[in-house]
Backbone as ProteinMPNN parsed JSONL, in Angstrom:
{"seq_chain_A": "MTGLLAAASVGRPADARDEKTPAAEKKGAKPFKNVGVAGFEKLRANRKNVVLDVRTREEYAAGHIAGAVNIDVNAPDFAEKVAKLDKNKTYLVHCGAGVRSAKACDKMSKLDFPKLYNLEGGFKAWEKAGNKVEK", "coords_chain_A": {"N_chain_A": [[66.158, 42.213, -97.801], [64.399, 42.495, -99.914], [62.056, 43.321, -98.627], [62.868, 45.835, -97.748], [63.176, 47.229, -100.159], [60.544, 47.198, -101.076], [59.295, 48.713, -99.12], [60.542, 51.144, -99.566], [59.637, 51.788, -102.155], [56.935, 52.029, -101.705], [56.865, 54.213, -100.014], [57.641, 56.415, -101.599], [55.473, 57.268, -103.455], [53.599, 58.137, -101.534], [54.975, 60.201, -100.272], [55.132, 62.0, -102.387], [52.442, 62.584, -102.771], [51.886, 63.879, -100.342], [53.264, 66.299, -100.615], [51.662, 67.71, -102.373], [49.264, 67.943, -101.119], [47.109, 70.04, -99.327], [47.674, 71.465, -96.042], [45.432, 71.385, -94.295], [43.937, 69.294, -95.36], [45.678, 67.171, -94.975], [45.555, 66.819, -92.25], [43.041, 65.912, -92.097], [41.056, 67.682, -91.712], [38.074, 69.451, -92.44], [36.732, 72.185, -94.298], [34.256, 72.753, -93.395], [31.43, 71.514, -91.495], [29.558, 68.549, -91.71], [26.163, 67.964, -91.054], [23.331, 66.174, -89.824], [19.729, 66.16, -90.266], [18.54, 66.503, -87.681], [20.638, 67.689, -86.211], [21.001, 69.997, -87.73], [18.551, 71.267, -87.342], [18.731, 71.761, -84.619], [20.86, 73.586, -84.548], [19.643, 75.585, -86.003], [17.798, 76.553, -84.243], [19.055, 78.514, -82.814], [18.672, 81.738, -83.31], [20.512, 83.552, -84.235], [22.073, 82.263, -86.043], [22.423, 81.732, -89.556], [20.347, 80.491, -92.048], [21.206, 79.268, -95.075], [20.17, 78.906, -98.261], [21.182, 77.393, -101.094], [20.101, 76.773, -103.524], [18.457, 77.092, -106.774], [16.552, 80.034, -107.693], [14.013, 79.302, -108.502], [13.694, 76.732, -107.356], [13.795, 77.445, -104.676], [11.495, 79.081, -104.505], [9.529, 77.155, -104.841], [9.442, 75.878, -102.436], [10.831, 76.182, -99.213], [13.053, 76.32, -96.313], [11.843, 77.971, -93.516], [12.664, 81.379, -93.167], [15.058, 81.205, -94.536], [17.866, 82.401, -96.401], [18.338, 83.024, -99.797], [20.801, 82.231, -102.056], [22.006, 81.418, -105.046], [24.265, 78.901, -105.659], [25.338, 78.254, -108.123], [25.129, 80.521, -109.62], [26.601, 83.207, -111.492], [27.361, 85.361, -109.89], [27.706, 84.424, -107.325], [29.977, 84.321, -105.499], [30.446, 87.049, -105.153], [28.038, 87.939, -103.962], [28.006, 86.393, -101.608], [30.313, 87.297, -100.381], [29.49, 89.656, -99.259], [28.187, 88.956, -96.991], [28.052, 88.593, -93.378], [30.912, 87.538, -91.878], [31.25, 86.747, -89.305], [29.104, 85.343, -88.47], [27.3, 82.214, -88.087], [26.761, 79.844, -90.578], [24.22, 77.883, -91.917], [24.065, 75.732, -94.279], [22.322, 74.631, -97.18], [21.12, 72.618, -99.932], [19.425, 70.985, -102.591], [19.987, 68.177, -102.372], [22.431, 67.946, -101.091], [24.871, 68.092, -102.456], [25.465, 70.496, -103.913], [25.455, 72.268, -101.767], [27.67, 71.47, -100.302], [29.627, 72.183, -102.091], [29.18, 74.948, -102.064], [29.849, 75.516, -99.384], [32.551, 74.906, -99.464], [33.479, 76.877, -101.25], [32.818, 79.138, -99.747], [34.412, 78.777, -97.489], [36.889, 79.258, -98.553], [36.695, 81.926, -98.822], [37.103, 82.753, -96.331], [35.089, 82.188, -94.377], [34.436, 81.063, -91.265], [32.581, 79.437, -89.831], [30.713, 77.035, -90.821], [28.06, 74.903, -91.719], [26.933, 72.025, -93.271], [23.99, 70.688, -94.538], [23.364, 67.377, -94.52], [22.059, 65.42, -97.095], [20.374, 67.414, -97.8], [17.602, 69.59, -98.747], [15.727, 67.697, -99.437], [16.074, 65.688, -97.512], [15.343, 67.158, -95.296], [12.584, 67.639, -95.775], [11.698, 64.973, -95.893], [12.036, 64.216, -93.271], [9.861, 65.316, -92.154], [9.717, 68.007, -91.548], [8.598, 71.444, -91.439], [7.77, 73.376, -94.346], [8.16, 76.362, -96.12], [6.418, 78.469, -98.414]], "CA_chain_A": [[66.401, 43.264, -98.777], [63.175, 42.678, -100.689], [61.154, 44.119, -97.794], [63.385, 47.198, -97.735], [62.853, 47.832, -101.455], [59.098, 47.369, -101.122], [58.976, 49.84, -98.246], [61.03, 52.351, -100.215], [58.783, 52.128, -103.284], [55.641, 52.435, -101.16], [57.055, 55.524, -99.42], [57.78, 57.505, -102.574], [54.207, 57.867, -103.881], [52.967, 58.817, -100.403], [55.694, 61.456, -100.108], [54.743, 62.872, -103.492], [51.078, 63.035, -102.481], [51.929, 64.807, -99.219], [53.73, 67.603, -101.068], [50.593, 68.379, -103.106], [48.072, 67.982, -100.284], [47.103, 71.159, -98.364], [47.84, 71.08, -94.639], [44.13, 71.065, -93.7], [43.539, 67.965, -95.822], [46.577, 66.196, -94.358], [45.057, 66.587, -90.902], [41.687, 65.377, -92.188], [40.123, 68.755, -91.389], [37.244, 69.96, -93.526], [36.441, 73.601, -94.079], [32.896, 72.838, -92.872], [30.975, 70.287, -90.834], [28.307, 67.959, -92.183], [25.233, 67.636, -89.978], [22.063, 65.59, -90.233], [18.553, 67.012, -90.086], [18.367, 66.835, -86.258], [21.696, 68.635, -85.857], [20.708, 71.23, -88.449], [17.412, 71.887, -86.649], [19.238, 72.236, -83.327], [21.626, 74.796, -84.852], [18.685, 76.578, -86.509], [17.087, 77.099, -83.078], [19.756, 79.747, -82.466], [18.219, 82.704, -84.326], [21.663, 84.3, -84.758], [22.602, 81.482, -87.156], [21.774, 82.04, -90.824], [20.072, 79.367, -92.944], [21.54, 79.689, -96.438], [19.656, 77.998, -99.289], [22.002, 77.668, -102.277], [19.422, 76.261, -104.714], [18.012, 78.119, -107.709], [15.411, 80.853, -107.26], [12.807, 78.505, -108.763], [13.624, 75.688, -106.323], [13.486, 78.154, -103.434], [10.095, 79.514, -104.579], [8.676, 75.969, -104.752], [9.413, 75.475, -101.034], [12.117, 76.393, -98.54], [13.052, 76.368, -94.862], [11.44, 79.304, -93.063], [13.728, 82.317, -92.818], [16.291, 80.966, -95.293], [18.369, 83.36, -97.372], [18.598, 82.281, -101.025], [21.867, 82.665, -102.964], [22.279, 80.277, -105.926], [25.696, 78.6, -105.724], [25.774, 78.17, -109.518], [25.0, 81.831, -110.26], [27.92, 83.811, -111.71], [27.693, 86.338, -108.853], [27.648, 83.785, -106.003], [31.079, 84.766, -104.629], [30.236, 88.47, -104.886], [26.933, 88.055, -102.997], [28.422, 85.771, -100.351], [31.341, 88.148, -99.785], [28.808, 90.736, -98.543], [27.628, 88.4, -95.755], [28.831, 88.754, -92.146], [31.753, 86.357, -91.65], [31.218, 86.384, -87.89], [27.917, 84.522, -88.214], [27.339, 80.789, -88.412], [25.898, 79.595, -91.735], [23.66, 76.544, -92.056], [23.938, 75.719, -95.736], [21.673, 73.451, -97.759], [20.651, 72.652, -101.315], [18.397, 69.968, -102.778], [20.384, 66.858, -101.882], [23.679, 68.005, -100.326], [26.078, 68.239, -103.278], [25.733, 71.921, -104.165], [25.751, 72.952, -100.507], [29.071, 71.159, -99.972], [30.382, 73.043, -103.011], [29.036, 76.305, -101.536], [30.654, 75.59, -98.154], [33.951, 74.924, -99.874], [33.737, 78.223, -101.79], [32.741, 80.095, -98.638], [35.582, 78.603, -96.614], [38.009, 79.923, -99.246], [36.485, 83.357, -98.606], [37.362, 82.92, -94.896], [33.947, 81.996, -93.486], [34.916, 80.009, -90.37], [31.552, 78.611, -89.188], [29.838, 76.535, -91.873], [27.471, 73.581, -91.511], [26.273, 71.515, -94.468], [22.906, 69.749, -94.252], [23.479, 66.115, -95.263], [20.802, 65.038, -97.724], [19.746, 68.639, -98.261], [16.194, 69.909, -98.548], [14.968, 66.435, -99.537], [16.152, 65.05, -96.19], [14.566, 68.032, -94.417], [11.171, 67.333, -96.017], [11.461, 63.567, -95.552], [11.983, 64.146, -91.806], [8.58, 65.868, -91.735], [9.828, 69.4, -91.12], [7.771, 72.403, -92.152], [8.311, 74.04, -95.529], [7.488, 77.624, -96.409], [6.363, 78.782, -99.853]], "C_chain_A": [[65.141, 43.533, -99.591], [62.189, 43.552, -99.923], [61.566, 45.581, -97.766], [63.045, 47.912, -99.037], [61.36, 48.108, -101.557], [58.69, 48.582, -100.283], [59.403, 51.147, -98.891], [60.111, 52.752, -101.368], [57.391, 52.561, -102.814], [55.749, 53.861, -100.611], [57.094, 56.656, -100.428], [56.439, 58.078, -103.023], [53.512, 58.637, -102.753], [53.632, 60.17, -100.177], [55.276, 62.454, -101.176], [53.34, 63.427, -103.254], [51.082, 64.09, -101.375], [52.35, 66.207, -99.651], [52.616, 68.39, -101.746], [49.328, 68.56, -102.275], [48.139, 69.163, -99.323], [47.144, 70.653, -96.931], [46.516, 70.673, -93.997], [43.677, 69.671, -94.101], [44.405, 66.887, -95.19], [46.076, 65.822, -92.971], [43.668, 65.973, -90.912], [40.638, 66.43, -91.865], [39.352, 69.179, -92.633], [36.986, 71.432, -93.249], [35.034, 73.825, -93.531], [32.536, 71.515, -92.231], [29.671, 69.827, -91.47], [27.449, 67.622, -90.979], [23.961, 67.04, -90.571], [20.93, 66.562, -89.946], [18.396, 67.442, -88.62], [19.4, 67.867, -85.8], [21.472, 70.005, -86.484], [19.591, 71.991, -87.738], [17.85, 72.46, -85.302], [20.018, 73.543, -83.523], [20.7, 75.934, -85.289], [17.903, 77.232, -85.367], [17.752, 78.382, -82.58], [19.481, 80.75, -83.581], [19.361, 83.558, -84.888], [22.29, 83.578, -85.957], [21.772, 81.755, -88.405], [21.59, 80.767, -91.637], [20.281, 79.885, -94.362], [21.144, 78.601, -97.424], [20.387, 78.334, -100.582], [21.413, 77.08, -103.565], [19.046, 77.424, -105.64], [16.823, 78.885, -107.13], [14.102, 80.074, -107.422], [12.618, 77.406, -107.714], [13.207, 76.31, -104.989], [12.011, 78.536, -103.391], [9.128, 78.341, -104.421], [8.54, 75.466, -103.315], [10.791, 75.621, -100.417], [11.939, 76.375, -97.021], [12.746, 77.809, -94.455], [12.646, 80.147, -92.665], [15.017, 82.157, -93.603], [16.595, 82.104, -96.262], [18.743, 82.55, -98.615], [19.69, 82.95, -101.858], [22.286, 81.427, -103.757], [23.783, 80.065, -106.092], [26.215, 78.558, -107.161], [25.62, 79.485, -110.284], [26.389, 82.458, -110.412], [28.343, 84.795, -110.619], [27.654, 85.759, -107.435], [28.722, 84.333, -105.062], [30.907, 86.231, -104.234], [29.139, 88.67, -103.828], [27.334, 87.515, -101.631], [29.45, 86.64, -99.63], [30.735, 89.291, -98.971], [28.212, 90.263, -97.209], [28.592, 88.594, -94.586], [29.599, 87.466, -91.843], [31.782, 85.92, -90.19], [30.03, 85.495, -87.542], [28.18, 83.072, -88.581], [26.335, 80.554, -89.532], [25.527, 78.119, -91.826], [23.253, 76.416, -93.517], [23.24, 74.449, -96.215], [21.298, 73.71, -99.212], [19.564, 71.589, -101.427], [18.751, 68.642, -102.14], [21.718, 66.833, -101.137], [24.945, 68.216, -101.132], [26.43, 69.712, -103.499], [26.069, 72.666, -102.881], [27.18, 72.664, -100.045], [29.991, 72.024, -100.827], [30.353, 74.491, -102.506], [29.886, 76.493, -100.276], [32.135, 75.669, -98.48], [34.33, 76.314, -100.4], [33.761, 79.256, -100.67], [33.939, 79.979, -97.708], [36.808, 79.269, -97.234], [37.895, 81.443, -99.151], [36.567, 83.692, -97.113], [36.124, 82.945, -94.004], [34.316, 80.828, -92.575], [33.861, 79.039, -89.831], [30.493, 78.198, -90.207], [29.36, 75.125, -91.545], [26.68, 73.202, -92.755], [25.22, 70.482, -94.075], [23.042, 68.514, -95.139], [22.113, 65.723, -95.816], [19.971, 66.217, -98.177], [18.276, 68.787, -97.926], [15.325, 68.659, -98.614], [14.944, 65.726, -98.187], [15.318, 65.839, -95.178], [13.078, 67.709, -94.535], [10.815, 65.917, -95.572], [11.324, 63.393, -94.041], [10.686, 64.756, -91.255], [8.625, 67.315, -91.252], [8.999, 70.32, -92.013], [8.536, 73.071, -93.287], [7.485, 75.293, -95.773], [7.509, 77.86, -97.919], [6.111, 80.252, -100.068]], "O_chain_A": [[64.851, 44.683, -99.922], [61.556, 44.43, -100.509], [60.714, 46.469, -97.759], [62.665, 49.083, -99.017], [60.958, 49.15, -102.074], [57.842, 49.375, -100.693], [58.703, 52.152, -98.776], [59.832, 53.938, -101.543], [56.745, 53.379, -103.469], [54.802, 54.637, -100.739], [56.623, 57.754, -100.135], [56.274, 59.297, -102.975], [52.903, 59.677, -102.999], [52.955, 61.166, -99.921], [55.089, 63.635, -100.883], [53.083, 64.604, -103.506], [50.362, 65.084, -101.464], [51.85, 67.197, -99.115], [52.622, 69.62, -101.699], [48.412, 69.266, -102.696], [49.11, 69.292, -98.577], [46.699, 69.542, -96.644], [46.479, 69.711, -93.229], [43.102, 68.943, -93.291], [43.915, 65.796, -94.898], [46.156, 64.664, -92.561], [43.164, 65.557, -89.869], [39.455, 66.11, -91.755], [39.904, 69.255, -93.73], [37.017, 71.871, -92.099], [34.657, 74.959, -93.236], [33.239, 70.518, -92.395], [28.783, 70.638, -91.735], [27.937, 67.062, -89.997], [23.572, 67.372, -91.691], [21.158, 67.661, -89.44], [18.144, 68.615, -88.346], [19.065, 68.808, -85.081], [21.718, 71.037, -85.859], [19.673, 73.206, -87.555], [17.387, 73.526, -84.898], [19.852, 74.491, -82.755], [20.947, 77.1, -84.981], [17.403, 78.347, -85.517], [17.091, 79.238, -81.993], [20.013, 80.612, -84.682], [19.189, 84.217, -85.913], [22.955, 84.201, -86.785], [20.565, 81.982, -88.32], [22.553, 80.044, -91.89], [19.614, 80.825, -94.794], [21.712, 77.509, -97.421], [20.234, 79.434, -101.112], [22.116, 76.91, -104.561], [19.289, 78.588, -105.323], [16.176, 78.427, -106.189], [13.202, 80.172, -106.588], [11.504, 77.182, -107.241], [12.371, 75.763, -104.27], [11.345, 78.343, -102.373], [8.02, 78.521, -103.916], [7.619, 74.707, -103.011], [11.796, 75.235, -101.015], [10.818, 76.41, -96.514], [13.328, 78.751, -94.993], [13.527, 79.698, -91.932], [15.976, 82.892, -93.368], [15.692, 82.688, -96.861], [19.388, 81.508, -98.504], [19.534, 84.085, -102.309], [22.858, 80.493, -103.195], [24.488, 80.937, -106.6], [27.399, 78.797, -107.397], [25.945, 79.552, -111.469], [27.254, 82.263, -109.559], [29.534, 85.043, -110.434], [27.579, 86.506, -106.459], [28.412, 84.763, -103.951], [31.195, 86.605, -103.097], [29.298, 89.474, -102.91], [27.027, 88.126, -100.607], [29.452, 86.709, -98.401], [31.396, 89.837, -98.088], [27.783, 91.081, -96.394], [29.799, 88.74, -94.782], [28.995, 86.425, -91.581], [32.284, 84.842, -89.874], [29.96, 84.955, -86.438], [29.138, 82.746, -89.282], [25.193, 81.007, -89.453], [26.385, 77.235, -91.814], [22.216, 76.934, -93.931], [23.516, 73.349, -95.737], [21.177, 74.852, -99.655], [18.858, 71.322, -100.455], [17.93, 68.041, -101.448], [22.097, 65.791, -100.602], [25.997, 68.492, -100.556], [27.573, 70.117, -103.289], [26.878, 73.594, -102.897], [27.826, 73.532, -99.457], [31.005, 72.533, -100.349], [31.375, 75.177, -102.517], [30.562, 77.511, -100.125], [32.881, 76.413, -97.844], [35.372, 76.859, -100.037], [34.617, 80.141, -100.647], [34.426, 80.987, -97.196], [37.666, 79.784, -96.518], [38.871, 82.161, -99.371], [36.157, 84.77, -96.684], [36.105, 83.641, -92.989], [34.492, 79.71, -93.059], [34.204, 77.932, -89.416], [29.512, 78.907, -90.429], [30.146, 74.264, -91.147], [25.851, 73.978, -93.232], [25.518, 69.52, -93.368], [22.861, 68.589, -96.354], [21.125, 65.699, -95.081], [18.966, 66.041, -98.866], [17.769, 68.203, -96.969], [14.307, 68.569, -97.928], [13.902, 65.22, -97.769], [14.669, 65.256, -94.31], [12.392, 67.529, -93.529], [9.773, 65.687, -94.958], [10.584, 62.525, -93.579], [10.439, 64.72, -90.05], [7.682, 67.793, -90.622], [8.735, 70.018, -93.176], [9.743, 73.3, -93.216], [6.26, 75.279, -95.646], [8.466, 77.51, -98.609], [6.033, 80.705, -101.21]]}, "name": "protein", "num_of_chains": 1, "seq": "MTGLLAAASVGRPADARDEKTPAAEKKGAKPFKNVGVAGFEKLRANRKNVVLDVRTREEYAAGHIAGAVNIDVNAPDFAEKVAKLDKNKTYLVHCGAGVRSAKACDKMSKLDFPKLYNLEGGFKAWEKAGNKVEK"}
C-alpha cells in the first residue's frame, strides 16, 4: 500500500506539469537546432542559406562573418524586421556567445520560421576556430 501511495503522489506533479507544457516541449523538440562551428560552416557553404547576426550594430561593425545580415535581437523593432525576411530560407543565427541567438531563434520560430540553426558558442567560437572575420 505504501508503494501505491508513493506512486500516486509522484504521478500528480508530473500530470500537472504535462498540462502546462506545450506539445513540442513534451516531445523534446526544439524550434531550432544547435550546431557547432564546423556544422555552421558546412551550412554556410550553401549560398541560399542566410547568416543572421543578432548582435548590436557596434559588435557587428567590430567584426562579423562575411555576408551576414545584422538585426539586433534586443532592438525594439526586431520582430518587425525579422517578419520581413523570407520564411522559406534557412537561417544560420549567431550572436557573441550563443545566448542571444537562441533567444532570436525562439522568437523567430514563434513567427513561423521553420529552418533555424543556432551557432553554439557564437561569434567567439567562430573566431576561436580560426575562421575569417570581415570588418
